[in-house]
Chimera marker file (.cmm) of the C-alpha trace (Angstrom):
<marker_set name="trace">
<marker id="1" x="-36.311" y="-126.787" z="-107.125" r="1" g="1" b="0" radius="0.5"/>
<marker id="2" x="-33.116" y="-124.320" z="-106.953" r="1" g="1" b="0" radius="0.5"/>
<marker id="3" x="-32.909" y="-121.438" z="-109.519" r="1" g="1" b="0" radius="0.5"/>
<marker id="4" x="-30.541" y="-119.009" z="-110.189" r="1" g="1" b="0" radius="0.5"/>
<marker id="5" x="-31.453" y="-115.318" z="-110.957" r="1" g="1" b="0" radius="0.5"/>
<marker id="6" x="-29.652" y="-113.945" z="-114.238" r="1" g="1" b="0" radius="0.5"/>
<marker id="7" x="-29.918" y="-110.600" z="-116.130" r="1" g="1" b="0" radius="0.5"/>
<marker id="8" x="-29.781" y="-109.897" z="-119.532" r="1" g="1" b="0" radius="0.5"/>
<marker id="9" x="-29.462" y="-106.423" z="-121.405" r="1" g="1" b="0" radius="0.5"/>
<marker id="10" x="-31.572" y="-106.255" z="-124.472" r="1" g="1" b="0" radius="0.5"/>
<marker id="11" x="-33.111" y="-103.611" z="-126.868" r="1" g="1" b="0" radius="0.5"/>
<marker id="12" x="-36.265" y="-102.511" z="-127.893" r="1" g="1" b="0" radius="0.5"/>
<marker id="13" x="-37.052" y="-105.231" z="-130.274" r="1" g="1" b="0" radius="0.5"/>
<marker id="14" x="-36.144" y="-107.728" z="-128.034" r="1" g="1" b="0" radius="0.5"/>
<marker id="15" x="-38.252" y="-106.243" z="-125.293" r="1" g="1" b="0" radius="0.5"/>
<marker id="16" x="-41.211" y="-106.421" z="-127.525" r="1" g="1" b="0" radius="0.5"/>
<marker id="17" x="-40.449" y="-109.988" z="-128.292" r="1" g="1" b="0" radius="0.5"/>
<marker id="18" x="-40.561" y="-111.012" z="-124.794" r="1" g="1" b="0" radius="0.5"/>
<marker id="19" x="-43.549" y="-109.036" z="-123.905" r="1" g="1" b="0" radius="0.5"/>
<marker id="20" x="-45.304" y="-111.154" z="-127.036" r="1" g="1" b="0" radius="0.5"/>
<marker id="21" x="-44.205" y="-114.420" z="-125.474" r="1" g="1" b="0" radius="0.5"/>
<marker id="22" x="-46.120" y="-113.132" z="-122.421" r="1" g="1" b="0" radius="0.5"/>
<marker id="23" x="-43.094" y="-112.542" z="-120.391" r="1" g="1" b="0" radius="0.5"/>
<marker id="24" x="-41.890" y="-116.242" z="-120.461" r="1" g="1" b="0" radius="0.5"/>
<marker id="25" x="-39.486" y="-116.346" z="-123.097" r="1" g="1" b="0" radius="0.5"/>
<marker id="26" x="-36.330" y="-114.759" z="-124.483" r="1" g="1" b="0" radius="0.5"/>
<marker id="27" x="-36.109" y="-114.426" z="-128.116" r="1" g="1" b="0" radius="0.5"/>
<marker id="28" x="-33.454" y="-115.943" z="-130.683" r="1" g="1" b="0" radius="0.5"/>
<marker id="29" x="-30.218" y="-114.371" z="-130.472" r="1" g="1" b="0" radius="0.5"/>
<marker id="30" x="-28.283" y="-112.165" z="-133.018" r="1" g="1" b="0" radius="0.5"/>
<marker id="31" x="-27.146" y="-114.870" z="-135.330" r="1" g="1" b="0" radius="0.5"/>
<marker id="32" x="-23.893" y="-113.075" z="-135.701" r="1" g="1" b="0" radius="0.5"/>
<marker id="33" x="-23.047" y="-114.010" z="-131.818" r="1" g="1" b="0" radius="0.5"/>
<marker id="34" x="-23.019" y="-117.762" z="-131.491" r="1" g="1" b="0" radius="0.5"/>
<marker id="35" x="-22.784" y="-117.753" z="-127.576" r="1" g="1" b="0" radius="0.5"/>
<marker id="36" x="-25.698" y="-116.474" z="-125.359" r="1" g="1" b="0" radius="0.5"/>
<marker id="37" x="-24.283" y="-114.728" z="-122.341" r="1" g="1" b="0" radius="0.5"/>
<marker id="38" x="-26.619" y="-113.983" z="-119.610" r="1" g="1" b="0" radius="0.5"/>
<marker id="39" x="-24.851" y="-112.504" z="-116.559" r="1" g="1" b="0" radius="0.5"/>
<marker id="40" x="-25.265" y="-112.976" z="-112.713" r="1" g="1" b="0" radius="0.5"/>
<marker id="41" x="-24.913" y="-109.146" z="-111.916" r="1" g="1" b="0" radius="0.5"/>
<marker id="42" x="-27.643" y="-106.710" z="-112.144" r="1" g="1" b="0" radius="0.5"/>
<marker id="43" x="-25.019" y="-104.025" z="-112.141" r="1" g="1" b="0" radius="0.5"/>
<marker id="44" x="-23.153" y="-105.464" z="-115.047" r="1" g="1" b="0" radius="0.5"/>
<marker id="45" x="-26.442" y="-105.945" z="-117.098" r="1" g="1" b="0" radius="0.5"/>
<marker id="46" x="-27.337" y="-102.225" z="-116.424" r="1" g="1" b="0" radius="0.5"/>
<marker id="47" x="-23.908" y="-100.888" z="-117.685" r="1" g="1" b="0" radius="0.5"/>
<marker id="48" x="-24.496" y="-102.952" z="-121.013" r="1" g="1" b="0" radius="0.5"/>
<marker id="49" x="-27.945" y="-101.886" z="-121.519" r="1" g="1" b="0" radius="0.5"/>
<marker id="50" x="-26.786" y="-98.142" z="-120.616" r="1" g="1" b="0" radius="0.5"/>
<marker id="51" x="-23.423" y="-98.338" z="-122.510" r="1" g="1" b="0" radius="0.5"/>
<marker id="52" x="-24.537" y="-100.400" z="-125.666" r="1" g="1" b="0" radius="0.5"/>
<marker id="53" x="-28.215" y="-100.565" z="-126.405" r="1" g="1" b="0" radius="0.5"/>
<marker id="54" x="-29.269" y="-97.029" z="-125.272" r="1" g="1" b="0" radius="0.5"/>
<marker id="55" x="-25.969" y="-95.737" z="-127.001" r="1" g="1" b="0" radius="0.5"/>
<marker id="56" x="-25.825" y="-97.838" z="-130.410" r="1" g="1" b="0" radius="0.5"/>
<marker id="57" x="-29.187" y="-99.598" z="-131.183" r="1" g="1" b="0" radius="0.5"/>
<marker id="58" x="-31.797" y="-98.288" z="-133.601" r="1" g="1" b="0" radius="0.5"/>
<marker id="59" x="-34.119" y="-96.887" z="-130.994" r="1" g="1" b="0" radius="0.5"/>
<marker id="60" x="-31.520" y="-95.871" z="-128.186" r="1" g="1" b="0" radius="0.5"/>
<marker id="61" x="-33.280" y="-97.909" z="-125.727" r="1" g="1" b="0" radius="0.5"/>
<marker id="62" x="-31.801" y="-100.168" z="-123.466" r="1" g="1" b="0" radius="0.5"/>
<marker id="63" x="-33.523" y="-102.649" z="-120.754" r="1" g="1" b="0" radius="0.5"/>
<marker id="64" x="-32.526" y="-105.050" z="-118.238" r="1" g="1" b="0" radius="0.5"/>
<marker id="65" x="-34.240" y="-108.251" z="-117.697" r="1" g="1" b="0" radius="0.5"/>
<marker id="66" x="-34.295" y="-110.543" z="-114.807" r="1" g="1" b="0" radius="0.5"/>
<marker id="67" x="-35.049" y="-114.050" z="-114.932" r="1" g="1" b="0" radius="0.5"/>
<marker id="68" x="-34.792" y="-117.316" z="-112.827" r="1" g="1" b="0" radius="0.5"/>
<marker id="69" x="-33.656" y="-120.277" z="-114.265" r="1" g="1" b="0" radius="0.5"/>
<marker id="70" x="-33.006" y="-123.737" z="-112.872" r="1" g="1" b="0" radius="0.5"/>
<marker id="71" x="-29.515" y="-124.601" z="-111.645" r="1" g="1" b="0" radius="0.5"/>
<marker id="72" x="-29.810" y="-128.177" z="-112.975" r="1" g="1" b="0" radius="0.5"/>
<marker id="73" x="-30.028" y="-126.531" z="-116.405" r="1" g="1" b="0" radius="0.5"/>
<marker id="74" x="-27.167" y="-124.056" z="-115.878" r="1" g="1" b="0" radius="0.5"/>
<marker id="75" x="-24.977" y="-126.785" z="-114.519" r="1" g="1" b="0" radius="0.5"/>
<marker id="76" x="-24.349" y="-127.958" z="-117.952" r="1" g="1" b="0" radius="0.5"/>
<marker id="77" x="-22.816" y="-124.783" z="-119.158" r="1" g="1" b="0" radius="0.5"/>
<marker id="78" x="-19.421" y="-122.891" z="-118.421" r="1" g="1" b="0" radius="0.5"/>
<marker id="79" x="-19.793" y="-120.024" z="-115.999" r="1" g="1" b="0" radius="0.5"/>
<marker id="80" x="-17.010" y="-117.585" z="-116.746" r="1" g="1" b="0" radius="0.5"/>
<marker id="81" x="-15.871" y="-114.178" z="-115.014" r="1" g="1" b="0" radius="0.5"/>
<marker id="82" x="-16.394" y="-111.256" z="-117.404" r="1" g="1" b="0" radius="0.5"/>
<marker id="83" x="-13.952" y="-108.597" z="-116.737" r="1" g="1" b="0" radius="0.5"/>
<marker id="84" x="-13.933" y="-108.012" z="-112.920" r="1" g="1" b="0" radius="0.5"/>
<marker id="85" x="-14.568" y="-110.213" z="-110.124" r="1" g="1" b="0" radius="0.5"/>
<marker id="86" x="-18.107" y="-110.862" z="-109.482" r="1" g="1" b="0" radius="0.5"/>
<marker id="87" x="-19.278" y="-109.948" z="-112.913" r="1" g="1" b="0" radius="0.5"/>
<marker id="88" x="-19.981" y="-113.745" z="-114.098" r="1" g="1" b="0" radius="0.5"/>
<marker id="89" x="-22.073" y="-114.902" z="-117.193" r="1" g="1" b="0" radius="0.5"/>
<marker id="90" x="-23.270" y="-118.193" z="-118.443" r="1" g="1" b="0" radius="0.5"/>
<marker id="91" x="-21.975" y="-119.251" z="-121.992" r="1" g="1" b="0" radius="0.5"/>
<marker id="92" x="-25.023" y="-121.180" z="-123.653" r="1" g="1" b="0" radius="0.5"/>
<marker id="93" x="-24.798" y="-121.758" z="-127.277" r="1" g="1" b="0" radius="0.5"/>
<marker id="94" x="-27.482" y="-120.111" z="-129.235" r="1" g="1" b="0" radius="0.5"/>
<marker id="95" x="-29.102" y="-123.129" z="-130.536" r="1" g="1" b="0" radius="0.5"/>
<marker id="96" x="-29.670" y="-123.924" z="-126.708" r="1" g="1" b="0" radius="0.5"/>
<marker id="97" x="-31.810" y="-121.162" z="-126.275" r="1" g="1" b="0" radius="0.5"/>
<marker id="98" x="-35.307" y="-123.227" z="-126.521" r="1" g="1" b="0" radius="0.5"/>
<marker id="99" x="-33.693" y="-125.152" z="-123.655" r="1" g="1" b="0" radius="0.5"/>
<marker id="100" x="-32.784" y="-122.333" z="-121.513" r="1" g="1" b="0" radius="0.5"/>
<marker id="101" x="-36.590" y="-120.853" z="-122.086" r="1" g="1" b="0" radius="0.5"/>
<marker id="102" x="-38.167" y="-124.197" z="-120.990" r="1" g="1" b="0" radius="0.5"/>
<marker id="103" x="-35.830" y="-123.874" z="-117.735" r="1" g="1" b="0" radius="0.5"/>
<marker id="104" x="-37.028" y="-120.324" z="-116.971" r="1" g="1" b="0" radius="0.5"/>
<marker id="105" x="-39.049" y="-120.168" z="-113.823" r="1" g="1" b="0" radius="0.5"/>
<marker id="106" x="-41.718" y="-117.761" z="-113.478" r="1" g="1" b="0" radius="0.5"/>
<marker id="107" x="-41.837" y="-114.531" z="-115.574" r="1" g="1" b="0" radius="0.5"/>
<marker id="108" x="-38.951" y="-112.469" z="-116.970" r="1" g="1" b="0" radius="0.5"/>
<marker id="109" x="-39.289" y="-109.014" z="-115.362" r="1" g="1" b="0" radius="0.5"/>
<marker id="110" x="-38.164" y="-105.549" z="-116.647" r="1" g="1" b="0" radius="0.5"/>
<marker id="111" x="-35.523" y="-104.240" z="-113.844" r="1" g="1" b="0" radius="0.5"/>
<marker id="112" x="-33.864" y="-101.052" z="-115.762" r="1" g="1" b="0" radius="0.5"/>
<marker id="113" x="-34.611" y="-98.898" z="-118.464" r="1" g="1" b="0" radius="0.5"/>
<marker id="114" x="-32.233" y="-96.701" z="-120.117" r="1" g="1" b="0" radius="0.5"/>
<marker id="115" x="-32.596" y="-94.259" z="-123.320" r="1" g="1" b="0" radius="0.5"/>
<marker id="116" x="-29.708" y="-92.547" z="-125.077" r="1" g="1" b="0" radius="0.5"/>
<marker id="117" x="-29.933" y="-88.779" z="-125.863" r="1" g="1" b="0" radius="0.5"/>
<marker id="118" x="-31.422" y="-89.120" z="-129.076" r="1" g="1" b="0" radius="0.5"/>
<marker id="119" x="-33.582" y="-92.065" z="-128.147" r="1" g="1" b="0" radius="0.5"/>
<marker id="120" x="-36.803" y="-92.450" z="-130.193" r="1" g="1" b="0" radius="0.5"/>
<marker id="121" x="-39.882" y="-91.810" z="-127.519" r="1" g="1" b="0" radius="0.5"/>
<marker id="122" x="-41.865" y="-94.942" z="-127.635" r="1" g="1" b="0" radius="0.5"/>
<marker id="123" x="-44.715" y="-95.761" z="-124.929" r="1" g="1" b="0" radius="0.5"/>
<marker id="124" x="-44.313" y="-99.164" z="-123.805" r="1" g="1" b="0" radius="0.5"/>
<marker id="125" x="-45.868" y="-101.307" z="-120.753" r="1" g="1" b="0" radius="0.5"/>
<marker id="126" x="-42.322" y="-102.189" z="-119.163" r="1" g="1" b="0" radius="0.5"/>
<marker id="127" x="-43.974" y="-104.450" z="-116.387" r="1" g="1" b="0" radius="0.5"/>
<marker id="128" x="-45.944" y="-107.483" z="-116.792" r="1" g="1" b="0" radius="0.5"/>
<marker id="129" x="-47.343" y="-107.153" z="-113.183" r="1" g="1" b="0" radius="0.5"/>
<link id1="1" id2="2" r="1" g="1" b="0" radius="0.2"/>
<link id1="2" id2="3" r="1" g="1" b="0" radius="0.2"/>
<link id1="3" id2="4" r="1" g="1" b="0" radius="0.2"/>
<link id1="4" id2="5" r="1" g="1" b="0" radius="0.2"/>
<link id1="5" id2="6" r="1" g="1" b="0" radius="0.2"/>
<link id1="6" id2="7" r="1" g="1" b="0" radius="0.2"/>
<link id1="7" id2="8" r="1" g="1" b="0" radius="0.2"/>
<link id1="8" id2="9" r="1" g="1" b="0" radius="0.2"/>
<link id1="9" id2="10" r="1" g="1" b="0" radius="0.2"/>
<link id1="10" id2="11" r="1" g="1" b="0" radius="0.2"/>
<link id1="11" id2="12" r="1" g="1" b="0" radius="0.2"/>
<link id1="12" id2="13" r="1" g="1" b="0" radius="0.2"/>
<link id1="13" id2="14" r="1" g="1" b="0" radius="0.2"/>
<link id1="14" id2="15" r="1" g="1" b="0" radius="0.2"/>
<link id1="15" id2="16" r="1" g="1" b="0" radius="0.2"/>
<link id1="16" id2="17" r="1" g="1" b="0" radius="0.2"/>
<link id1="17" id2="18" r="1" g="1" b="0" radius="0.2"/>
<link id1="18" id2="19" r="1" g="1" b="0" radius="0.2"/>
<link id1="19" id2="20" r="1" g="1" b="0" radius="0.2"/>
<link id1="20" id2="21" r="1" g="1" b="0" radius="0.2"/>
<link id1="21" id2="22" r="1" g="1" b="0" radius="0.2"/>
<link id1="22" id2="23" r="1" g="1" b="0" radius="0.2"/>
<link id1="23" id2="24" r="1" g="1" b="0" radius="0.2"/>
<link id1="24" id2="25" r="1" g="1" b="0" radius="0.2"/>
<link id1="25" id2="26" r="1" g="1" b="0" radius="0.2"/>
<link id1="26" id2="27" r="1" g="1" b="0" radius="0.2"/>
<link id1="27" id2="28" r="1" g="1" b="0" radius="0.2"/>
<link id1="28" id2="29" r="1" g="1" b="0" radius="0.2"/>
<link id1="29" id2="30" r="1" g="1" b="0" radius="0.2"/>
<link id1="30" id2="31" r="1" g="1" b="0" radius="0.2"/>
<link id1="31" id2="32" r="1" g="1" b="0" radius="0.2"/>
<link id1="32" id2="33" r="1" g="1" b="0" radius="0.2"/>
<link id1="33" id2="34" r="1" g="1" b="0" radius="0.2"/>
<link id1="34" id2="35" r="1" g="1" b="0" radius="0.2"/>
<link id1="35" id2="36" r="1" g="1" b="0" radius="0.2"/>
<link id1="36" id2="37" r="1" g="1" b="0" radius="0.2"/>
<link id1="37" id2="38" r="1" g="1" b="0" radius="0.2"/>
<link id1="38" id2="39" r="1" g="1" b="0" radius="0.2"/>
<link id1="39" id2="40" r="1" g="1" b="0" radius="0.2"/>
<link id1="40" id2="41" r="1" g="1" b="0" radius="0.2"/>
<link id1="41" id2="42" r="1" g="1" b="0" radius="0.2"/>
<link id1="42" id2="43" r="1" g="1" b="0" radius="0.2"/>
<link id1="43" id2="44" r="1" g="1" b="0" radius="0.2"/>
<link id1="44" id2="45" r="1" g="1" b="0" radius="0.2"/>
<link id1="45" id2="46" r="1" g="1" b="0" radius="0.2"/>
<link id1="46" id2="47" r="1" g="1" b="0" radius="0.2"/>
<link id1="47" id2="48" r="1" g="1" b="0" radius="0.2"/>
<link id1="48" id2="49" r="1" g="1" b="0" radius="0.2"/>
<link id1="49" id2="50" r="1" g="1" b="0" radius="0.2"/>
<link id1="50" id2="51" r="1" g="1" b="0" radius="0.2"/>
<link id1="51" id2="52" r="1" g="1" b="0" radius="0.2"/>
<link id1="52" id2="53" r="1" g="1" b="0" radius="0.2"/>
<link id1="53" id2="54" r="1" g="1" b="0" radius="0.2"/>
<link id1="54" id2="55" r="1" g="1" b="0" radius="0.2"/>
<link id1="55" id2="56" r="1" g="1" b="0" radius="0.2"/>
<link id1="56" id2="57" r="1" g="1" b="0" radius="0.2"/>
<link id1="57" id2="58" r="1" g="1" b="0" radius="0.2"/>
<link id1="58" id2="59" r="1" g="1" b="0" radius="0.2"/>
<link id1="59" id2="60" r="1" g="1" b="0" radius="0.2"/>
<link id1="60" id2="61" r="1" g="1" b="0" radius="0.2"/>
<link id1="61" id2="62" r="1" g="1" b="0" radius="0.2"/>
<link id1="62" id2="63" r="1" g="1" b="0" radius="0.2"/>
<link id1="63" id2="64" r="1" g="1" b="0" radius="0.2"/>
<link id1="64" id2="65" r="1" g="1" b="0" radius="0.2"/>
<link id1="65" id2="66" r="1" g="1" b="0" radius="0.2"/>
<link id1="66" id2="67" r="1" g="1" b="0" radius="0.2"/>
<link id1="67" id2="68" r="1" g="1" b="0" radius="0.2"/>
<link id1="68" id2="69" r="1" g="1" b="0" radius="0.2"/>
<link id1="69" id2="70" r="1" g="1" b="0" radius="0.2"/>
<link id1="70" id2="71" r="1" g="1" b="0" radius="0.2"/>
<link id1="71" id2="72" r="1" g="1" b="0" radius="0.2"/>
<link id1="72" id2="73" r="1" g="1" b="0" radius="0.2"/>
<link id1="73" id2="74" r="1" g="1" b="0" radius="0.2"/>
<link id1="74" id2="75" r="1" g="1" b="0" radius="0.2"/>
<link id1="75" id2="76" r="1" g="1" b="0" radius="0.2"/>
<link id1="76" id2="77" r="1" g="1" b="0" radius="0.2"/>
<link id1="77" id2="78" r="1" g="1" b="0" radius="0.2"/>
<link id1="78" id2="79" r="1" g="1" b="0" radius="0.2"/>
<link id1="79" id2="80" r="1" g="1" b="0" radius="0.2"/>
<link id1="80" id2="81" r="1" g="1" b="0" radius="0.2"/>
<link id1="81" id2="82" r="1" g="1" b="0" radius="0.2"/>
<link id1="82" id2="83" r="1" g="1" b="0" radius="0.2"/>
<link id1="83" id2="84" r="1" g="1" b="0" radius="0.2"/>
<link id1="84" id2="85" r="1" g="1" b="0" radius="0.2"/>
<link id1="85" id2="86" r="1" g="1" b="0" radius="0.2"/>
<link id1="86" id2="87" r="1" g="1" b="0" radius="0.2"/>
<link id1="87" id2="88" r="1" g="1" b="0" radius="0.2"/>
<link id1="88" id2="89" r="1" g="1" b="0" radius="0.2"/>
<link id1="89" id2="90" r="1" g="1" b="0" radius="0.2"/>
<link id1="90" id2="91" r="1" g="1" b="0" radius="0.2"/>
<link id1="91" id2="92" r="1" g="1" b="0" radius="0.2"/>
<link id1="92" id2="93" r="1" g="1" b="0" radius="0.2"/>
<link id1="93" id2="94" r="1" g="1" b="0" radius="0.2"/>
<link id1="94" id2="95" r="1" g="1" b="0" radius="0.2"/>
<link id1="95" id2="96" r="1" g="1" b="0" radius="0.2"/>
<link id1="96" id2="97" r="1" g="1" b="0" radius="0.2"/>
<link id1="97" id2="98" r="1" g="1" b="0" radius="0.2"/>
<link id1="98" id2="99" r="1" g="1" b="0" radius="0.2"/>
<link id1="99" id2="100" r="1" g="1" b="0" radius="0.2"/>
<link id1="100" id2="101" r="1" g="1" b="0" radius="0.2"/>
<link id1="101" id2="102" r="1" g="1" b="0" radius="0.2"/>
<link id1="102" id2="103" r="1" g="1" b="0" radius="0.2"/>
<link id1="103" id2="104" r="1" g="1" b="0" radius="0.2"/>
<link id1="104" id2="105" r="1" g="1" b="0" radius="0.2"/>
<link id1="105" id2="106" r="1" g="1" b="0" radius="0.2"/>
<link id1="106" id2="107" r="1" g="1" b="0" radius="0.2"/>
<link id1="107" id2="108" r="1" g="1" b="0" radius="0.2"/>
<link id1="108" id2="109" r="1" g="1" b="0" radius="0.2"/>
<link id1="109" id2="110" r="1" g="1" b="0" radius="0.2"/>
<link id1="110" id2="111" r="1" g="1" b="0" radius="0.2"/>
<link id1="111" id2="112" r="1" g="1" b="0" radius="0.2"/>
<link id1="112" id2="113" r="1" g="1" b="0" radius="0.2"/>
<link id1="113" id2="114" r="1" g="1" b="0" radius="0.2"/>
<link id1="114" id2="115" r="1" g="1" b="0" radius="0.2"/>
<link id1="115" id2="116" r="1" g="1" b="0" radius="0.2"/>
<link id1="116" id2="117" r="1" g="1" b="0" radius="0.2"/>
<link id1="117" id2="118" r="1" g="1" b="0" radius="0.2"/>
<link id1="118" id2="119" r="1" g="1" b="0" radius="0.2"/>
<link id1="119" id2="120" r="1" g="1" b="0" radius="0.2"/>
<link id1="120" id2="121" r="1" g="1" b="0" radius="0.2"/>
<link id1="121" id2="122" r="1" g="1" b="0" radius="0.2"/>
<link id1="122" id2="123" r="1" g="1" b="0" radius="0.2"/>
<link id1="123" id2="124" r="1" g="1" b="0" radius="0.2"/>
<link id1="124" id2="125" r="1" g="1" b="0" radius="0.2"/>
<link id1="125" id2="126" r="1" g="1" b="0" radius="0.2"/>
<link id1="126" id2="127" r="1" g="1" b="0" radius="0.2"/>
<link id1="127" id2="128" r="1" g="1" b="0" radius="0.2"/>
<link id1="128" id2="129" r="1" g="1" b="0" radius="0.2"/>
</marker_set>
């Protein structure tokens, strides 16, 4: 089975939901965003987690999660360049998130953590290993 490594910037509430799933599923996406857009670049995901989640969310925490998805599943979705060459994302309708979760192979891993200047400190076991 061929897989593709994807990354997603998430906030504190999302990381807690991922942990509650035993690191096997991404939580439902913001209802105002009809497209779930995981990226292929850890660098891009880190920039988004740092510049958006750690700067603009309630708890001022940003995380980058990494996960492996079956290529056969992703082949059905559009792969777009987001901004600059090498920063690609898959456009997956939010209603297909359960299908994406079913296509995740292995566990979701936290690969980056960012805190804004006024972040509320919360101790969180951020690894599943």
